[in-house]
C-alpha positions as CSV (number, residue, x, y, z in Angstrom):
1,X,99.9,181.0,-25.7
2,X,99.6,184.3,-27.5
3,X,100.5,183.3,-31.0
4,X,97.9,180.3,-30.6
5,X,95.4,183.2,-29.9
6,X,95.8,184.3,-34.0
7,X,94.8,180.6,-35.4
8,X,97.7,180.3,-36.8
9,X,96.5,177.0,-38.3
10,X,94.4,179.2,-40.5
11,X,97.6,180.3,-42.8
12,X,99.6,177.4,-42.3
13,X,98.4,174.3,-43.2
14,X,101.2,172.2,-41.0
15,X,100.2,173.5,-37.8
16,X,97.7,171.3,-35.5
17,X,94.3,173.2,-35.1
18,X,93.9,172.8,-31.3
19,X,93.6,176.3,-29.1
20,X,95.5,176.7,-25.6
21,X,94.2,174.5,-23.1
22,X,94.5,176.5,-20.3
23,X,92.3,174.1,-18.4
24,X,94.9,171.4,-18.8
25,X,97.7,173.4,-17.2
26,X,94.8,174.5,-14.2
27,X,93.9,170.7,-13.8
28,X,97.9,169.5,-13.4
29,X,99.0,172.7,-11.2
30,X,96.8,171.8,-8.9
31,X,98.3,168.3,-7.9
32,X,101.3,170.5,-6.3
33,X,101.4,173.9,-4.4
34,X,103.2,177.1,-5.6
35,X,106.6,175.3,-4.2
36,X,106.4,172.0,-5.7
37,X,104.7,169.7,-2.8
38,X,102.3,167.3,-3.9
39,X,98.7,167.9,-3.1
40,X,95.5,165.8,-2.5
41,X,95.4,162.2,-3.6
42,X,97.2,162.2,-7.5
43,X,100.6,163.3,-7.2
44,X,102.8,163.8,-10.4
45,X,104.5,160.3,-11.6
46,X,107.8,160.9,-13.6
47,X,109.7,159.0,-15.1
48,X,113.6,159.1,-15.0
49,X,115.5,158.4,-17.8
50,X,119.1,157.4,-16.2
51,X,120.7,156.1,-19.1
52,X,120.0,155.3,-23.1
53,X,122.9,152.9,-22.5
54,X,124.9,153.6,-25.4
55,X,126.4,156.7,-24.2
56,X,126.4,157.7,-20.6
57,X,125.9,161.0,-19.3
58,X,129.3,163.0,-17.6
59,X,129.1,163.8,-14.2
60,X,127.2,167.0,-13.9
61,X,124.3,165.2,-16.1
62,X,123.9,162.5,-13.7
63,X,123.9,164.7,-10.5
64,X,121.8,166.7,-12.0
65,X,119.1,163.7,-12.8
66,X,120.1,162.3,-9.1
67,X,119.4,166.2,-7.9
68,X,115.5,165.9,-9.9
69,X,114.8,162.8,-8.6
70,X,115.8,163.1,-4.7
71,X,113.9,166.5,-4.7
72,X,110.7,165.0,-6.7
73,X,110.9,162.4,-4.6
74,X,110.9,164.5,-1.2
75,X,108.4,166.7,-2.1
76,X,105.8,163.8,-2.5
77,X,105.5,162.8,-6.2
78,X,106.3,159.4,-7.4
79,X,109.3,158.7,-9.6
80,X,110.2,155.4,-11.3
81,X,112.8,154.7,-13.8
82,X,112.3,154.7,-17.4
83,X,113.3,151.8,-19.2
84,X,111.6,152.4,-23.0
85,X,112.6,151.0,-25.8
86,X,116.0,151.3,-27.4
87,X,116.6,155.0,-28.7
88,X,119.2,153.1,-31.5
89,X,115.9,153.0,-33.7
90,X,114.7,156.4,-33.5
91,X,118.1,158.0,-33.9
92,X,118.5,155.7,-37.0
93,X,115.4,156.5,-38.7
94,X,115.5,160.1,-37.6
95,X,118.7,160.8,-39.0
96,X,117.7,158.9,-42.5
97,X,114.9,161.2,-42.8
98,X,116.9,164.6,-42.3
99,X,119.5,163.2,-45.3
100,X,116.2,161.3,-47.3
101,X,116.7,164.2,-49.6
102,X,120.2,163.9,-50.1
103,X,120.4,167.0,-47.9
104,X,119.3,169.1,-51.3
105,X,116.6,171.2,-48.9
106,X,119.1,172.1,-46.2
107,X,121.3,173.6,-49.0
108,X,119.1,175.6,-50.4
109,X,118.3,177.0,-47.7
110,X,122.1,177.8,-46.7
111,X,122.7,179.2,-50.2
112,X,120.2,182.2,-49.6
113,X,122.5,183.7,-47.1
114,X,125.9,181.5,-48.5
115,X,126.7,180.6,-45.0
116,X,128.7,177.0,-44.5
117,X,127.7,174.1,-43.5
118,X,129.5,173.8,-39.4
119,X,133.1,171.2,-39.6
120,X,130.6,168.7,-38.1
121,X,127.8,168.5,-40.2
122,X,129.8,168.6,-43.2
123,X,130.3,164.7,-44.0
124,X,127.1,164.3,-42.9
125,X,125.2,166.7,-44.9
126,X,127.0,166.9,-47.8
127,X,124.6,166.6,-51.3
128,X,123.5,163.5,-52.3
129,X,121.2,161.8,-54.6
130,X,118.2,161.6,-52.5
131,X,117.0,157.7,-51.2
132,X,114.4,156.1,-53.0
133,X,110.6,156.0,-52.6
134,X,110.1,153.2,-51.0
135,X,113.0,153.3,-48.6
136,X,111.7,156.3,-47.5
137,X,108.3,154.5,-47.3
138,X,109.6,151.7,-45.3
139,X,111.5,154.6,-43.4
140,X,108.2,155.4,-42.1
141,X,106.9,152.2,-41.2
142,X,110.1,151.8,-39.0
143,X,109.3,155.3,-37.4
144,X,105.7,154.5,-36.5
145,X,106.5,150.8,-35.7
146,X,108.7,152.8,-33.2
147,X,106.7,155.1,-31.5
148,X,103.8,152.1,-31.2
149,X,106.3,150.3,-29.2
150,X,107.1,153.2,-26.8
151,X,103.2,154.4,-26.8
152,X,103.1,150.2,-25.4
153,X,105.7,150.7,-23.1
154,X,104.5,154.0,-21.9
155,X,101.1,152.2,-20.9
156,X,102.8,149.7,-19.1
157,X,103.1,152.1,-16.5
158,X,99.6,152.3,-15.2
159,X,100.7,150.5,-12.0
160,X,98.0,151.2,-9.2
161,X,95.9,153.3,-12.7
162,X,98.3,156.4,-12.5
163,X,100.4,155.8,-15.8
164,X,103.4,157.9,-16.3
165,X,103.0,162.0,-16.5
166,X,106.0,162.8,-18.0
167,X,110.1,161.8,-17.7
168,X,112.6,163.6,-16.8
169,X,116.1,162.8,-18.9
170,X,119.0,164.3,-20.4
171,X,119.1,166.7,-23.3
172,X,122.5,165.3,-24.0
173,X,124.8,163.7,-22.2
174,X,127.0,166.2,-21.5
175,X,126.4,169.8,-20.4
176,X,126.9,173.0,-22.6
177,X,128.6,171.5,-25.2
178,X,132.3,172.1,-26.3
179,X,132.2,172.7,-30.0
180,X,133.4,170.2,-31.9
181,X,132.5,167.6,-28.9
182,X,129.2,166.9,-29.3
183,X,128.9,163.0,-30.4
184,X,125.5,161.5,-29.3
185,X,122.2,163.1,-30.7
186,X,119.8,160.4,-29.2
187,X,117.9,162.1,-26.6
188,X,116.6,164.4,-28.5
189,X,116.1,162.8,-32.5
190,X,114.1,160.3,-30.2
191,X,111.7,162.7,-29.2
192,X,111.7,164.1,-32.1
193,X,110.9,161.2,-34.3
194,X,107.6,160.6,-32.0
195,X,106.3,164.4,-31.8
196,X,106.5,164.2,-28.8
197,X,106.6,167.4,-26.0
198,X,109.5,168.4,-24.5
199,X,110.5,171.2,-22.1
200,X,114.2,171.9,-21.1
201,X,114.7,173.6,-17.5
202,X,118.2,174.6,-15.8
203,X,118.7,172.4,-12.9
204,X,122.5,173.3,-11.9
205,X,125.9,174.2,-13.0
206,X,128.9,171.9,-13.6
207,X,130.6,172.0,-10.5
208,X,134.7,170.8,-11.0
209,X,135.2,170.4,-7.0
210,X,132.1,167.7,-7.4
211,X,131.9,166.5,-10.9
212,X,135.0,165.2,-11.1
213,X,136.4,162.6,-14.0
214,X,136.0,159.2,-13.2
215,X,139.0,157.7,-14.6
216,X,137.6,153.7,-13.3
217,X,134.6,154.5,-16.0
218,X,134.2,151.4,-18.8
219,X,133.2,153.0,-21.8
220,X,130.2,150.8,-23.8
221,X,131.9,151.9,-26.8
222,X,133.8,154.2,-29.3
223,X,131.1,156.7,-28.9
224,X,130.8,156.7,-25.1
225,X,134.7,156.4,-24.6
226,X,135.1,160.1,-27.1
227,X,132.1,161.5,-25.1
228,X,133.7,160.4,-22.2
229,X,136.9,161.8,-22.3
230,X,135.8,165.1,-24.0
231,X,134.6,165.9,-20.1
232,X,137.1,168.4,-18.6
233,X,136.0,169.2,-15.0
234,X,138.0,172.4,-15.1
235,X,136.4,173.5,-18.5
236,X,133.0,172.4,-17.9
237,X,132.8,174.2,-14.2
238,X,130.0,176.3,-14.4
239,X,128.3,175.5,-17.6
240,X,124.4,175.4,-17.4
241,X,123.4,171.9,-16.7
242,X,119.8,171.4,-17.9
243,X,117.5,168.5,-18.6
244,X,114.2,167.7,-20.6
245,X,111.1,167.1,-19.7
246,X,109.2,164.7,-21.6
247,X,105.4,164.3,-22.1
248,X,102.9,162.2,-25.3
249,X,102.3,163.6,-28.5
250,X,100.0,167.5,-28.2
251,X,100.6,167.5,-24.3
252,X,102.2,170.8,-24.6
253,X,100.6,172.8,-21.8
254,X,100.6,169.7,-19.3
255,X,104.7,169.5,-20.0
256,X,104.9,173.3,-19.3
257,X,103.2,172.8,-16.1
258,X,104.9,169.9,-14.7
259,X,108.3,171.4,-15.7
260,X,107.1,174.6,-13.3
261,X,106.1,172.6,-10.7
262,X,109.4,170.9,-11.1
263,X,111.4,174.2,-10.8
264,X,109.6,175.2,-8.1
265,X,110.6,172.2,-6.4
266,X,114.3,172.6,-6.7
267,X,114.0,176.4,-6.3
268,X,112.7,175.4,-2.6
269,X,115.0,173.3,-1.8
270,X,117.9,175.3,-2.8
271,X,119.3,173.0,-5.8
272,X,120.4,175.8,-7.4
């Protein structure tokens, strides 16, 4: 808010000309009491995105999602399962955008300090030729088509006239990651592609006595297998578990207020 009060759009053409909208925060917070309990006739309506069916979440993340799901429902808010268009398309398009210039811009920035790429990014972001203009234009159209399908799905949740306010979903399919064990980025790449508003909140911490390794789990694919095998209850024990709350484009004030409500619910139920 303090940054927006300086009207940065007057100096930076990439900044949207939009002052901080306190009225949106006030109207959203008014839908819950100080401990997050729903008030009045318009409780929050939240989606829960359990999995993208490409890479399943490790036990601490699953427990974090379940914790929020149960606490928000108990506080009187509405919760539905979230089944949007596949994130596979969003991940592919977003990653192609990142590498579209042949990674030249990334290396220009790294060369300013001499900092090398971290090992797990060296193969993906080595210098190469930029993609052709028409290929880039086609990616843009694919990205827009994906966002349109996501908007259509979001609008389809308006049962009884109330559309979903925000979605609770993993930031990644694991708690704070072990270096070199980050295999799946679609949960953030999808949101970045669409420029949606997001806020990450702490939910709990991994607990080796609760979040045990499921030896009967059947991986969905090779990436899912790598992610699942990377989970070690002893190593992850005590690692922070955060989830992201996602709202639509240009809804930063709303997603901040919803995050405040969900955080209050978790604190009031001693779920941390």
